[in-house]
Structure formats: C-alpha cells, structure tokens
N, C-alpha and C positions, 0 to 999 in steps of 0.2 A: 456674665449674666445677660440674658436677652433684654432688649429695650422695647418698649411699646412706642410705636410711631403711628402717626395719623397722616392721612393725605389732606393737605390744606391747599386748595387750588391745584397747582401742578407741582407742589413740593412736599417732601416728607418732613414732618416736624416731630422731633423726639418729645414724647409726653412724660416718660419716666421709666421706671423698671417695669418689666412685664409681670402682670398679675391677672387674676380672673376678671378684674374690672376693666381690663384693657378693651376698648371698643375699636381699636385700629388693627395694626399688623404687628407681628413679632419680628424684630430685627435681631438675627443671631450671628455669631461669629462662625467661621469655618469649622472650628473644633466642635462647637455646639451642634451645628448641622450634621457633622459626621457621626456624632453619637446619638442622634435622634433616630428611633426605629422607623423604617420605611415599609411600604407595602411589599417590596421585594423580600425584605427580611421575614415577613410573616409567611411567605410561601416558599422559603428556602427548605432544602432537604434537611430533615431533623437528624439528630444523632441516633445511632443504632440503639443505645440504651433507652432513649425516649420512646422509640417505636416499640421496643420490647415491653416496656412497662405498660404502654397504652394497650397493646395487644393482649397482654396477660390480664389486665384489669377488665378489658372488654369481654373476655371469655369467663373469667372467674366470677365477677360480680353477678351476672345473670344466673349462672349455675348455682351459686350460693343462695341467691334469693329463691330460686325454684326449689332447692332442697329444703330450705327453711319453711316455705309454704307447704310442701309435701309433708314434712314432719309434723307441722301444726295440724294439718288436715287429718293425719293418722291419729294423733292424740285426741282430737275432737270427736272423730268417728268412734274411737274406742270408748270414750266416756259416754257418748250417746247410746252406744249399743249396750252398755252396762246398765243404763237407767231406763231403757225401754221395757215396758211391761209386756211380757209374752202372753198372748191370748191363745188358749187352746179351744178349738171348736169341737164340741161333742155333739154327735148326732144320734 
C-alpha cells in the first residue's frame, strides 16, 4: 500500500497510509508503480475487437436514431393529415 509522505525541510517524512486527505506525495513500491496506468497506456493501440465494436456503434447508433426520428415523423404526419379539415372552394 502506498504511503503518504510530506516534505519537511529537506527530508521526506512518512505521514501514514495514502488516502484522499494526503496533502503530500504518494510513495509507492515498484510493483504498485508498474500496475499504475500511464499516459502511454492510454494511447496504446487498442485490440481489434474494441475497434470493431466502436466502429459498429458509431455507424449503428446514428442510423437507428435517424430511422426512429423518420418513423416518428411519418406517424405524426399521417395523424395530422387525417385530422385536417379539407376546404373545398366553390366559385
């Protein structure tokens, strides 16, 4: 478990276990440091399955939303056309 350390003068002093209330620095072991995600891990090449899922969702979701909006518009226009009073102009 990481320790909370503070800089007092020119020395590091262990305050206790690391928590959200730690106002100093986190002192970690080599194993803890190795398991901590880094910025390089965020920009690593993703797995093919992850790319495939994101690509499919990026194409499918907008298409499904557009089709739902189109179908809703068709139903609303159909109901509106049935309730409109037709006016016949006689001259």
